[in-house]
N, C-alpha and C positions, 0 to 999 in steps of 0.2 A: 504494500500500500504506500502511495506517495502522497504527501500533503503539500499544498502550495497555499501560502497565506497572501492575501491581497485585499485592497479596498476596491469594491466594484459594485455595479448595479446588480440587484437580485431580481430575477425575472419573476417576480411574484407580486405579491400584494401587500404592501405595507406603506405607510405614508405620513402625511402632515395633517394633523388633526385640528379642525375648527370644531371643537366639541359643541354641538348644538343639542345634545341630549339624545336619548334613544327613542323615546316614544314617537309614534307617527303623528303627523299633523292631524288636526281635527277632521280634515276632509279625507283622511286615509292615505294621503300622499307620503312617500318615504321621507325620512330625515336624512340629510347628507352629512357625512363626517369626512374631512380631508386632512391628511397629514403627510409629512415629507421626511426623508432620511437618506443617508449615504452609508450603507452597511459595510462593516468589516467582515470579510468572508474568507473561510478556509475551504479549499477544494481538496477532496479526497479521490484519488485515482485508484479504484478498487480493481484487482486483477480481472482480466488481462490488462497490461499496461496500455495506455491510450484511452480514448473515449469509447466507453462500452457501458452497457446496462449495469446499473448498480453504482456508478460513480456519483459522488454527492457534492453539494455545496452546503455548507453550514455557516450561518451568519447571525450577527446581532447588530442592532443599530439603536441609537437614541432617536426618537421621533419628535418632531417639533410641529408647532402650528405654522401657519403661513407667515407669521411675524418672526419666527425663529425661536420662540419660547419653547423650552423642553416640556413635553407633555406625557412622556412615557418611553417605553422601550419595545422593541420587536425582536423576536428570534425566528429564524426560518431554517427549513431543511428542504432542499431540492434533491430529488433522486432521478437520474437519467434512466428512462425506461426503454428508449428506442433510439437507434442511430441512423436509420434509413427510412424514408428518403430525407427526413429532417431529424434533428436531435430533439426528442420530446421528453419532457420531465413531468413529474408530479411534485407538488410543493405544499407544505403546510407552514403557515405563518401564525404566530401567536403575538398579539398586540397587548401589552400590559399598560393600561392607561390609568389615570388617577381615579376614575370612577368604576373601573372594572376591566375585564379582559374580553377580547374578541378573537375568535378562531376562524381562519380562512384557509380554504384549499383552492389550488389553481393547477393548471396544466400548461405551462409555458412551452414554447417551441423555439429552437435556435436553428439557424441555417447551418452553423458549424461552430466549433470551438468552445463547447461546453466547459472544458477545462482551462480555456484561455482567460486570463484576467479581464481582457477587454470585451469578451463576448456579451452581447445584449440580445434580447428576444428578437425574433423575426419581425414582430410588429412593434410600433412605437406605443401601442396601447394593448395591454393584456388584461384579462378578466379573471376573477376568482369568485368563489361562493362563500358567503358568510355563513358558517355552520352553527354559530351560537356564541354565547358569551356568559359572563358572570357580572355580578354587581349591577350597575346601571344598564348593562347590555344583556342581562339575562333574558333568554328567549329570542335574542336578535337573529334575524335571517335577512338575506338580501344578496346584492351583487356588489363586488368591489372591483374597481378598475385601477390599473397602474399606468401612469403616463411617464415615460422616460423623458426627463427634462434635460439632463446633461449626461450622456453616456460616458464622456471622457472623465468626468469627475465622479461618476457612479452615483448620480443624484436623481431621485425620482419622487413623484408625488402620487399618492393613492387617494381615491375617493370611494367611500362606501355609502351605498343607498340602503338604509336599514328600514325594515318594515316591522 
């Protein structure tokens, strides 16, 4: 097993939180939560050497609101599940916020270079599913999107529409 440490974008779902609360609006419309981060990621090259199913990205980041104020942390695990014709992964991200926790699953895809520090998802916008949460986010469900803002600096912003 080979480990490579670097700072880079995680092709998942984590972000910059403008905490507006979990409850839906009176009209049943979703509430949006946005947050940003630049994760520190370790890449694990599981045998065989090179990009293959089972390789992982493990990371953590401080997440901020749009003004840059720290609002929590996020941890993530991406596992490469396929390398042909694209490099597809499954991802789990846990957001630990001041008022509770959100759990998100996603399935990002890479053109190539899953183990390369500069690799970013095929799309500048990726999506994940909010599976649930705790505290103020207990019972949360919805969709989260990741927008890669600056792939060179490994910076992205995520928005969750919670129902």
